[in-house]
BANUMI-368706 format. One line per field, with one value per residue (C-alpha): x, y, z; residue in three letters; residue number from 1. Coordinates in steps of 0.5 Angstrom, whole numbers, plus 2048, in hexadecimal, padded with zeros to 3 digits. Layout:
// residues N
px: X / ...
py: Y / ...
pz: Z / ...
code: ala / ...
pos: NUM / ...
// end
This chain:
// residues 197
px: 7A6 / 7AB / 7AF / 7B0 / 7B6 / 7B4 / 7BA / 7BE / 7C3 / 7C4 / 7C6 / 7CB / 7CE / 7CF / 7D2 / 7D6 / 7D9 / 7DA / 7DE / 7E2 / 7E3 / 7E5 / 7EA / 7ED / 7ED / 7F1 / 7F6 / 7F7 / 7F8 / 7FD / 800 / 801 / 804 / 809 / 80A / 80B / 80F / 814 / 814 / 816 / 81B / 81E / 81E / 821 / 826 / 828 / 829 / 82D / 831 / 832 / 834 / 839 / 83C / 83C / 83F / 845 / 845 / 846 / 84B / 84F / 84E / 851 / 857 / 858 / 858 / 85E / 862 / 861 / 863 / 869 / 86A / 86A / 86F / 874 / 873 / 875 / 87B / 87D / 87D / 881 / 886 / 886 / 887 / 88D / 890 / 88F / 893 / 898 / 899 / 89A / 89F / 8A3 / 8A3 / 8A5 / 8AA / 8B0 / 8AD / 8B0 / 8B7 / 8B6 / 8B4 / 8BA / 8BF / 8BC / 8BC / 8C4 / 8C6 / 8C2 / 8C4 / 8CA / 8D0 / 8CE / 8C7 / 8C5 / 8BE / 8BC / 8B5 / 8B1 / 8A9 / 8A5 / 89D / 89B / 89F / 8A1 / 8A8 / 8AA / 8B1 / 8B4 / 8BC / 8C1 / 8C5 / 8CC / 8C8 / 8C1 / 8C5 / 8C6 / 8BF / 8BD / 8C2 / 8BF / 8B8 / 8BA / 8BD / 8B7 / 8B3 / 8B8 / 8B7 / 8B2 / 8B0 / 8AE / 8AB / 8A7 / 8AC / 8A9 / 8AD / 8A9 / 8AD / 8B5 / 8B8 / 8BF / 8C1 / 8C8 / 8CB / 8D0 / 8D6 / 8D9 / 8DF / 8E2 / 8DF / 8DB / 8D4 / 8D1 / 8CC / 8C7 / 8C1 / 8BB / 8B6 / 8B0 / 8AE / 8A9 / 8AA / 8A5 / 8A7 / 8A6 / 8A0 / 8A1 / 89F / 8A5 / 8AA / 8A8 / 8A9 / 8B0 / 8B2 / 8B0 / 8B4 / 8BA / 8BA
py: 7E9 / 7ED / 7E8 / 7EA / 7E8 / 7E7 / 7E4 / 7E9 / 7EB / 7F2 / 7EE / 7E9 / 7F0 / 7F3 / 7EC / 7EC / 7F3 / 7F2 / 7EC / 7F0 / 7F6 / 7F1 / 7EE / 7F5 / 7F7 / 7F1 / 7F2 / 7F9 / 7F7 / 7F2 / 7F7 / 7FC / 7F7 / 7F5 / 7FD / 7FE / 7F7 / 7FA / 801 / 7FE / 7F9 / 7FF / 803 / 7FE / 7FC / 804 / 804 / 7FE / 801 / 807 / 803 / 800 / 807 / 80A / 804 / 804 / 80C / 80A / 805 / 80A / 810 / 80B / 80A / 811 / 813 / 80E / 810 / 818 / 815 / 812 / 819 / 81D / 818 / 818 / 820 / 820 / 81C / 820 / 826 / 823 / 821 / 828 / 82B / 826 / 827 / 82F / 82D / 829 / 82F / 834 / 830 / 82F / 836 / 838 / 833 / 837 / 83E / 83B / 83A / 841 / 844 / 841 / 843 / 84A / 84B / 849 / 84D / 853 / 852 / 858 / 857 / 858 / 856 / 84F / 84C / 848 / 846 / 845 / 844 / 843 / 844 / 844 / 848 / 84D / 84B / 84E / 84F / 850 / 851 / 856 / 85B / 85F / 865 / 868 / 86A / 863 / 861 / 866 / 863 / 85D / 85F / 863 / 85C / 859 / 85E / 85D / 855 / 852 / 84D / 852 / 858 / 85D / 85D / 860 / 861 / 860 / 861 / 863 / 863 / 865 / 85F / 85E / 857 / 854 / 851 / 84C / 84B / 852 / 854 / 85A / 85C / 85D / 862 / 85E / 860 / 85B / 85B / 858 / 859 / 856 / 855 / 852 / 84C / 84E / 84B / 846 / 84B / 850 / 84A / 848 / 84F / 84F / 849 / 84C / 852 / 84E / 84A
pz: 85C / 860 / 865 / 86C / 86F / 877 / 879 / 87E / 879 / 87D / 883 / 87F / 87C / 883 / 885 / 87F / 880 / 888 / 886 / 881 / 886 / 88B / 886 / 884 / 88B / 88D / 887 / 889 / 891 / 88E / 889 / 88F / 894 / 88E / 88D / 895 / 896 / 890 / 893 / 899 / 897 / 893 / 899 / 89D / 898 / 897 / 89F / 89F / 89A / 89E / 8A4 / 8A0 / 89E / 8A5 / 8A7 / 8A2 / 8A3 / 8AB / 8A9 / 8A5 / 8AA / 8AF / 8AA / 8A9 / 8B0 / 8B1 / 8AB / 8AE / 8B5 / 8B1 / 8AD / 8B3 / 8B7 / 8B1 / 8B1 / 8B8 / 8B7 / 8B1 / 8B5 / 8BA / 8B5 / 8B2 / 8B9 / 8BA / 8B3 / 8B4 / 8BB / 8B7 / 8B2 / 8B7 / 8BB / 8B4 / 8B3 / 8BA / 8BA / 8B7 / 8BB / 8C1 / 8BE / 8BB / 8C2 / 8C5 / 8C0 / 8C0 / 8C7 / 8C7 / 8C1 / 8C4 / 8CB / 8CC / 8D1 / 8D8 / 8D7 / 8DB / 8DA / 8E0 / 8DE / 8D7 / 8D8 / 8D1 / 8D1 / 8CA / 8C6 / 8CC / 8CF / 8D6 / 8D7 / 8DE / 8DF / 8E2 / 8DE / 8E0 / 8DE / 8DB / 8D5 / 8D4 / 8D5 / 8D0 / 8CB / 8CC / 8CA / 8C4 / 8C2 / 8C3 / 8BF / 8B9 / 8B9 / 8B4 / 8B9 / 8BF / 8BF / 8C4 / 8CA / 8D0 / 8D6 / 8DC / 8E2 / 8E3 / 8EA / 8ED / 8F1 / 8F5 / 8F4 / 8F8 / 8F4 / 8F9 / 8F5 / 8F5 / 8FB / 8F8 / 8F6 / 8EF / 8EE / 8E9 / 8E5 / 8E6 / 8E1 / 8DE / 8D7 / 8D2 / 8CB / 8C5 / 8C1 / 8BA / 8B6 / 8B1 / 8AB / 8AE / 8AF / 8A7 / 8A5 / 8A9 / 8A6 / 89F / 8A0 / 8A2 / 89C
code: met / pro / arg / ile / asn / leu / leu / pro / trp / arg / glu / glu / leu / arg / lys / gln / arg / gln / lys / glu / phe / gly / ile / met / ala / gly / leu / ala / val / ile / met / met / ala / ala / val / val / ala / leu / ala / his / met / gln / ile / ala / ala / met / ile / glu / tyr / gln / lys / arg / arg / asn / asn / phe / leu / glu / glu / glu / ile / val / lys / leu / asp / lys / lys / ile / lys / glu / ile / arg / glu / leu / glu / lys / glu / lys / glu / his / leu / leu / ala / arg / met / arg / ile / val / glu / gln / leu / gln / thr / ser / arg / pro / glu / val / val / his / leu / phe / asp / glu / leu / val / thr / ser / leu / pro / glu / gly / val / tyr / leu / thr / ser / leu / glu / gln / arg / gly / arg / arg / ile / asn / leu / lys / gly / phe / ala / gln / ser / asn / ala / arg / val / ser / ser / phe / met / arg / lys / leu / glu / ala / ser / pro / trp / leu / gln / asn / pro / asp / leu / lys / glu / ile / arg / ala / arg / val / lys / lys / asn / glu / glu / val / ala / ser / glu / leu / arg / leu / ser / ala / phe / ser / leu / asp / val / ser / gln / ala / ser / pro / lys / thr / glu / gln / asp / gly / gln / gly / asp / gly / glu
pos: 1 / 2 / 3 / 4 / 5 / 6 / 7 / 8 / 9 / 10 / 11 / 12 / 13 / 14 / 15 / 16 / 17 / 18 / 19 / 20 / 21 / 22 / 23 / 24 / 25 / 26 / 27 / 28 / 29 / 30 / 31 / 32 / 33 / 34 / 35 / 36 / 37 / 38 / 39 / 40 / 41 / 42 / 43 / 44 / 45 / 46 / 47 / 48 / 49 / 50 / 51 / 52 / 53 / 54 / 55 / 56 / 57 / 58 / 59 / 60 / 61 / 62 / 63 / 64 / 65 / 66 / 67 / 68 / 69 / 70 / 71 / 72 / 73 / 74 / 75 / 76 / 77 / 78 / 79 / 80 / 81 / 82 / 83 / 84 / 85 / 86 / 87 / 88 / 89 / 90 / 91 / 92 / 93 / 94 / 95 / 96 / 97 / 98 / 99 / 100 / 101 / 102 / 103 / 104 / 105 / 106 / 107 / 108 / 109 / 110 / 111 / 112 / 113 / 114 / 115 / 116 / 117 / 118 / 119 / 120 / 121 / 122 / 123 / 124 / 125 / 126 / 127 / 128 / 129 / 130 / 131 / 132 / 133 / 134 / 135 / 136 / 137 / 138 / 139 / 140 / 141 / 142 / 143 / 144 / 145 / 146 / 147 / 148 / 149 / 150 / 151 / 152 / 153 / 154 / 155 / 156 / 157 / 158 / 159 / 160 / 161 / 162 / 163 / 164 / 165 / 166 / 167 / 168 / 169 / 170 / 171 / 172 / 173 / 174 / 175 / 176 / 177 / 178 / 179 / 180 / 181 / 182 / 183 / 184 / 185 / 186 / 187 / 188 / 189 / 190 / 191 / 192 / 193 / 194 / 195 / 196 / 197
// end
């Protein structure tokens, strides 16, 4: 005789499957929560690492800005020192020029010519004085032109003047003159020295 199972096996099978589904769903939720938590922790760690990197970079930028500022200040100081050095070098190279200038003026000055003033602006010199005649002024200008330390004499003005000589009780006819002359450039000076050797 066939056996008939009258127990509600389908009902139990359904409950069993629902229970297994609930367990599987719970495990899936737990696993998803764990994955999300791990991902969140990983992202949080990456964000923290990036923040630390950003802070480090900002600190280094501040340090570099300070160093750049110090370098700029040092460059300014260097420029000031170089400017001073150039001035000192110019003074050292022009120091003998004054001696040569006065020496050349004395040796170039012909008899009968007297200087009353000497004014220098840069490398240009203005000479004023008196001469007994215009020919003596011309002679003075030729001697200045021949000088290795002076060049380009340029007569600005010459006027006849009468000067009273109280010792002799007579009048002197003089030529008052004003002329410009240039100091030779350092290169010309060195060439002049080389020619002398």
